[in-house]
KEKE-3310 file (N, C-alpha, C; in steps of 0.2 Angstrom, whole numbers, plus 5000, padded with zeros to 4 digits):
npx = (5035:5042:5036:5038:5032:5025:5029:5041:5041:5042:5032:5024:5019:5008:5010:5003:5010:5022:5035:5042:5051:5061:5072:5077:5074:5070:5055:5047:5036:5033:5027:5024:5025:5019:5014:5003:5000:4999:4987:4982:4973:4977:4979:4978:4981:4989:4998:5008:5009:5022:5030:5045:5059:5072:5085:5093:5108:5107:5098:5105:5116:5110:5105:5117:5120:5112:5108:5106:5097:5096:5083:5079:5071:5056:5039:5030:5016:5007:4993:4982:4965:4952:4946:4937:4928:4922:4913:4906:4903:4907:4916:4933:4933:4930:4937:4936:4942:4947:4939:4935:4943:4942:4953:4956:4965:4979:4992:4995:4999:5005:5022:5037:5050:5057:5060:5050:5038:5021:5004:5000:4995:4996:4999:4996:5000:5008:5017:5016:5016:5006:5004:4994:4992:4985:4981:4969:4966:4977:4981:4986:4975:4966:4966:4962:4959:4962:4958:4969:4966:4972:4972:4972:4959:4956:4963:4970:4982:4984:4995:5003:5017:5028:5036:5032:5030:5024:5028:5037:5032:5036:5048:5055:5056:5071:5071:5059:5042:5031:5014:5002:4986:4975:4966:4961:4958:4946:4947:4936:4931:4938:4934:4920:4915:4917:4910:4897:4898:4899:4886:4884:4878:4874:4868:4855:4849)
npy = (4802:4812:4821:4833:4835:4846:4841:4836:4823:4811:4809:4799:4805:4803:4807:4808:4804:4811:4811:4815:4808:4811:4810:4822:4831:4833:4832:4836:4835:4844:4845:4857:4865:4862:4848:4846:4834:4816:4813:4824:4832:4836:4853:4865:4879:4879:4869:4871:4866:4863:4864:4857:4859:4852:4853:4840:4832:4830:4841:4852:4852:4854:4867:4874:4874:4883:4896:4913:4924:4941:4951:4964:4978:4975:4975:4990:4991:5001:5013:5025:5027:5034:5050:5062:5076:5085:5096:5097:5084:5075:5062:5058:5069:5083:5099:5109:5123:5129:5121:5105:5088:5071:5057:5041:5025:5014:5011:5025:5035:5050:5052:5057:5070:5084:5080:5083:5077:5075:5080:5084:5095:5095:5105:5100:5107:5118:5112:5117:5116:5113:5113:5103:5110:5108:5094:5084:5071:5057:5043:5026:5022:5032:5049:5065:5082:5100:5108:5118:5135:5143:5137:5137:5139:5125:5110:5097:5086:5074:5070:5060:5061:5051:5043:5032:5016:4999:4991:4990:5002:5019:5017:5023:5024:5025:5033:5044:5039:5041:5043:5042:5049:5040:5049:5064:5080:5093:5109:5122:5140:5146:5157:5158:5146:5146:5157:5168:5180:5198:5209:5223:5238:5248:5242:5240:5251)
npz = (5110:5122:5136:5148:5165:5177:5189:5186:5181:5168:5153:5140:5125:5112:5095:5080:5064:5067:5062:5046:5034:5021:5006:5004:5015:5032:5042:5057:5071:5086:5103:5114:5131:5148:5157:5171:5177:5175:5169:5163:5150:5133:5129:5117:5119:5130:5127:5115:5097:5086:5071:5063:5053:5044:5033:5023:5017:5003:4999:5003:4995:4983:4985:4985:4971:4966:4955:4952:4942:4938:4935:4935:4942:4951:4944:4946:4955:4958:4956:4949:4950:4950:4949:4958:4956:4968:4968:4956:4955:4946:4938:4934:4925:4926:4933:4947:4952:4968:4975:4983:4981:4978:4977:4971:4972:4972:4983:4984:4992:4997:5001:5008:5006:4997:4984:4975:4979:4979:4975:4959:4946:4929:4915:4899:4888:4891:4900:4913:4930:4944:4961:4973:4987:4999:5008:5014:5018:5017:5011:5007:4999:4997:4993:4998:4995:4991:4976:4967:4966:4956:4944:4926:4914:4904:4898:4909:4916:4929:4942:4954:4964:4973:4987:4994:5001:5001:5011:5027:5039:5037:5030:5015:4997:4988:4976:4969:4964:4950:4948:4936:4932:4921:4914:4906:4913:4913:4916:4919:4919:4933:4941:4938:4943:4957:4962:4959:4946:4949:4946:4934:4940:4932:4921:4923:4921)
capx = (5037:5042:5034:5040:5027:5028:5033:5047:5040:5042:5026:5024:5013:5008:5008:5002:5014:5027:5041:5041:5057:5062:5079:5079:5073:5067:5050:5044:5031:5034:5022:5028:5021:5020:5008:5003:4999:4999:4981:4979:4972:4981:4976:4982:4983:4995:5003:5008:5012:5026:5033:5052:5061:5079:5087:5098:5113:5105:5095:5110:5120:5106:5105:5124:5121:5107:5110:5101:5097:5093:5079:5078:5066:5049:5034:5027:5008:5003:4989:4977:4959:4947:4947:4931:4927:4916:4909:4902:4901:4909:4922:4938:4931:4931:4941:4933:4947:4945:4935:4939:4943:4944:4957:4957:4969:4982:4998:4996:5000:5011:5027:5044:5050:5063:5060:5044:5033:5014:4999:5002:4991:5001:4996:5000:5002:5014:5021:5016:5014:5003:5003:4988:4995:4981:4978:4965:4967:4983:4982:4988:4970:4962:4969:4957:4963:4959:4960:4972:4962:4976:4972:4969:4955:4958:4964:4975:4984:4985:5001:5005:5024:5028:5042:5029:5031:5019:5031:5038:5030:5042:5053:5054:5060:5077:5069:5051:5038:5026:5008:4998:4979:4974:4961:4963:4953:4945:4946:4932:4933:4939:4930:4913:4913:4917:4905:4894:4901:4895:4882:4885:4872:4872:4865:4848:4846)
capy = (4809:4813:4827:4834:4838:4851:4837:4833:4816:4811:4805:4798:4808:4800:4812:4805:4807:4815:4812:4814:4807:4811:4810:4829:4835:4830:4836:4833:4839:4845:4847:4860:4866:4858:4845:4846:4828:4811:4812:4830:4832:4841:4860:4869:4885:4878:4865:4873:4862:4867:4860:4859:4857:4851:4850:4835:4833:4831:4847:4857:4852:4857:4874:4876:4874:4887:4902:4919:4929:4947:4953:4971:4980:4972:4980:4994:4990:5007:5016:5030:5024:5038:5057:5065:5083:5085:5102:5095:5077:5072:5057:5058:5073:5091:5102:5115:5127:5131:5116:5099:5083:5064:5053:5034:5021:5009:5013:5032:5040:5055:5052:5060:5077:5086:5077:5085:5073:5078:5079:5089:5096:5097:5107:5096:5111:5122:5109:5120:5111:5117:5108:5104:5111:5106:5087:5083:5064:5055:5036:5022:5021:5038:5056:5071:5089:5106:5109:5124:5141:5146:5133:5141:5135:5121:5103:5096:5080:5074:5065:5059:5059:5049:5038:5028:5009:4994:4987:4993:5009:5024:5016:5026:5022:5030:5037:5044:5036:5046:5039:5046:5047:5039:5053:5071:5083:5099:5115:5128:5146:5146:5162:5156:5140:5147:5162:5172:5186:5203:5212:5230:5241:5252:5238:5240:5258)
capz = (5111:5129:5139:5155:5169:5183:5194:5183:5178:5160:5151:5133:5122:5105:5090:5074:5059:5070:5057:5039:5032:5014:5005:5004:5021:5038:5045:5063:5075:5093:5107:5120:5137:5154:5160:5178:5180:5170:5166:5160:5143:5129:5128:5112:5122:5135:5124:5107:5092:5082:5065:5062:5046:5044:5026:5023:5013:4996:4998:5004:4989:4978:4986:4983:4964:4963:4951:4952:4937:4940:4929:4936:4947:4950:4941:4951:4954:4960:4950:4950:4947:4950:4952:4959:4958:4973:4967:4951:4956:4940:4939:4929:4920:4927:4939:4950:4956:4974:4978:4985:4976:4980:4972:4973:4969:4976:4985:4981:4998:4996:5006:5007:5004:4994:4977:4971:4981:4980:4970:4954:4940:4924:4909:4894:4882:4893:4905:4919:4936:4950:4966:4977:4993:5005:5008:5021:5019:5013:5013:5001:4994:4996:4994:4998:4995:4988:4969:4967:4963:4951:4938:4921:4910:4899:4900:4914:4918:4936:4944:4961:4965:4980:4988:4998:5000:5004:5017:5033:5040:5038:5025:5009:4991:4986:4971:4969:4958:4947:4946:4932:4931:4914:4911:4906:4916:4910:4920:4917:4922:4940:4945:4937:4947:4964:4964:4953:4944:4951:4940:4934:4942:4926:4916:4925:4919)
cpx = (5037:5040:5035:5034:5030:5031:5039:5047:5040:5036:5027:5018:5013:5006:5008:5007:5019:5033:5039:5048:5058:5070:5082:5079:5070:5062:5048:5040:5033:5029:5026:5023:5023:5014:5008:5002:4999:4993:4978:4979:4976:4976:4980:4984:4989:5000:5004:5011:5016:5029:5040:5054:5069:5081:5093:5103:5112:5102:5101:5115:5117:5106:5112:5124:5116:5110:5104:5102:5093:5090:5077:5073:5059:5044:5031:5019:5004:4999:4984:4970:4953:4948:4939:4931:4921:4911:4904:4899:4903:4915:4926:4936:4933:4935:4938:4938:4944:4940:4938:4939:4944:4948:4958:4961:4972:4989:5000:4998:5006:5016:5034:5044:5057:5064:5054:5038:5026:5009:4999:4997:4995:4997:5000:5002:5008:5018:5021:5013:5012:5001:4997:4992:4992:4979:4975:4966:4973:4984:4984:4982:4966:4966:4963:4961:4959:4962:4963:4967:4966:4976:4969:4964:4958:4959:4971:4976:4985:4991:5001:5013:5025:5034:5039:5031:5025:5022:5031:5036:5036:5048:5051:5058:5065:5075:5061:5048:5033:5020:5004:4991:4978:4968:4963:4957:4952:4943:4942:4935:4933:4934:4922:4911:4913:4912:4902:4897:4897:4892:4884:4879:4869:4868:4858:4845:4843)
cpy = (4810:4820:4828:4838:4843:4847:4834:4826:4817:4806:4805:4801:4805:4806:4808:4808:4812:4816:4811:4814:4807:4811:4817:4833:4831:4835:4833:4838:4839:4848:4850:4861:4861:4855:4844:4839:4823:4810:4818:4829:4837:4847:4864:4876:4885:4873:4866:4867:4865:4862:4862:4856:4857:4849:4845:4836:4834:4838:4853:4857:4855:4865:4877:4877:4879:4893:4907:4923:4935:4950:4961:4972:4977:4977:4984:4993:4995:5010:5021:5027:5029:5045:5060:5072:5084:5091:5100:5088:5072:5067:5057:5063:5080:5093:5108:5119:5130:5126:5109:5093:5076:5060:5046:5030:5016:5011:5021:5037:5044:5054:5054:5067:5078:5084:5078:5081:5078:5076:5085:5089:5099:5099:5104:5100:5115:5118:5112:5115:5115:5112:5109:5104:5109:5099:5085:5076:5062:5048:5032:5021:5027:5044:5061:5077:5094:5107:5117:5130:5144:5142:5137:5136:5131:5114:5102:5088:5080:5068:5065:5057:5057:5044:5033:5020:5005:4990:4991:5000:5014:5023:5019:5024:5028:5035:5038:5041:5041:5041:5044:5044:5046:5043:5060:5075:5090:5104:5121:5134:5145:5151:5160:5150:5141:5152:5165:5178:5192:5207:5220:5234:5245:5248:5238:5246:5257)
cpz = (5119:5131:5146:5159:5174:5188:5192:5181:5171:5158:5143:5130:5114:5100:5083:5068:5062:5066:5050:5036:5024:5013:5004:5010:5026:5041:5051:5067:5082:5097:5113:5126:5142:5156:5167:5181:5174:5166:5163:5153:5139:5128:5123:5115:5127:5132:5117:5103:5087:5077:5064:5056:5046:5037:5027:5017:5006:4994:4999:4998:4983:4978:4984:4975:4961:4960:4951:4946:4939:4934:4930:4941:4946:4948:4947:4950:4956:4954:4953:4947:4946:4953:4952:4961:4962:4972:4961:4951:4950:4942:4933:4923:4921:4933:4941:4954:4962:4978:4979:4980:4980:4975:4975:4969:4973:4976:4982:4986:4996:5002:5004:5005:5000:4987:4973:4973:4982:4975:4965:4948:4935:4918:4903:4888:4884:4898:4912:4924:4942:4955:4971:4984:4999:5004:5014:5023:5014:5015:5006:4996:4992:4997:4994:4999:4992:4981:4969:4963:4957:4945:4932:4917:4905:4902:4904:4915:4926:4938:4951:4961:4972:4981:4993:4996:5003:5010:5023:5034:5041:5033:5018:5003:4991:4981:4970:4963:4956:4945:4942:4931:4923:4911:4911:4909:4913:4915:4917:4920:4929:4944:4944:4941:4954:4967:4958:4952:4946:4945:4940:4935:4936:4921:4917:4923:4912)
residu = (MET:SER:ILE:GLN:THR:ALA:SER:HIS:ASP:VAL:HIS:LYS:VAL:SER:VAL:LYS:ARG:SER:PHE:VAL:TRP:GLN:SER:TRP:ASN:LEU:LEU:TRP:VAL:ASN:VAL:GLY:GLY:VAL:TRP:ASN:ASN:ALA:THR:GLU:ARG:TRP:ASP:ARG:SER:LYS:HIS:PRO:VAL:THR:VAL:HIS:PHE:GLN:PRO:LEU:GLY:ARG:LEU:LYS:LYS:ALA:VAL:ASP:LYS:VAL:GLU:VAL:GLU:VAL:LEU:GLY:PRO:ALA:PRO:ASP:LYS:ARG:TYR:LEU:ALA:ARG:PHE:ILE:ASP:THR:PHE:THR:GLY:GLU:GLU:ASN:SER:THR:LEU:SER:PRO:GLY:HIS:THR:PHE:THR:LEU:GLU:GLY:TYR:LEU:ILE:LYS:VAL:ALA:GLY:THR:GLY:ASN:GLY:GLU:GLY:VAL:TRP:PHE:VAL:ASN:PRO:GLY:THR:ALA:ALA:ARG:VAL:GLN:ALA:ALA:GLU:LEU:ASN:GLU:ASN:SER:ASN:GLN:VAL:ILE:ARG:GLY:LEU:ILE:PRO:ALA:ALA:LEU:ASP:PRO:GLY:GLN:TRP:ASN:LEU:GLU:VAL:VAL:THR:ARG:SER:THR:SER:GLY:THR:ALA:GLY:VAL:LEU:LEU:LYS:GLU:PRO:ARG:THR:ILE:VAL:LEU:PRO:TYR:ARG:LEU:LEU:CYS:LEU:SER:GLY:GLN:SER:GLN:THR:GLU:GLU:ALA:PRO:GLN:ASP:PRO:SER:SER:ASP:ALA)
# end
């Protein structure tokens, strides 16, 4: 292999296995950079090594015969794993209206607007939907926010609606995805969890 130095002299550099010849393709290694003199040793930081690939006729013909079968969208791997009620410390169990929560999962970041994106508490009996309006942290692995004070006592499901992707930042899905927590959460009396009920002074008489 020929290498040109700064003085424009040409020197021979030995590269083991510089060529791999197959009937389908050709692979070869190239050493770049400039040598300052004929005795200078190879330095990876100054003389980068690159590998090149060239398809040959047999491989080109095989590519022309390739057929593609469309199987539909790839499975969505996002999921919700754990909901933590920070007031009670319970996991995947309770809801304390007016207090904060931590939600953990994969690819759960709320992204996009105008298509119902957000963290939602859904009543399985009435289908009522209440959104967590305040999110203090919003990432692909963790969401932290405030449990709505308006939740009625009873059982609730939790959903995250998002158009986030795992690829290029700022790129959104055309249609939102809904991620459902696989646990039902129990909301107790909101007033009793946030403050003590005032006592009737006449009761002491």
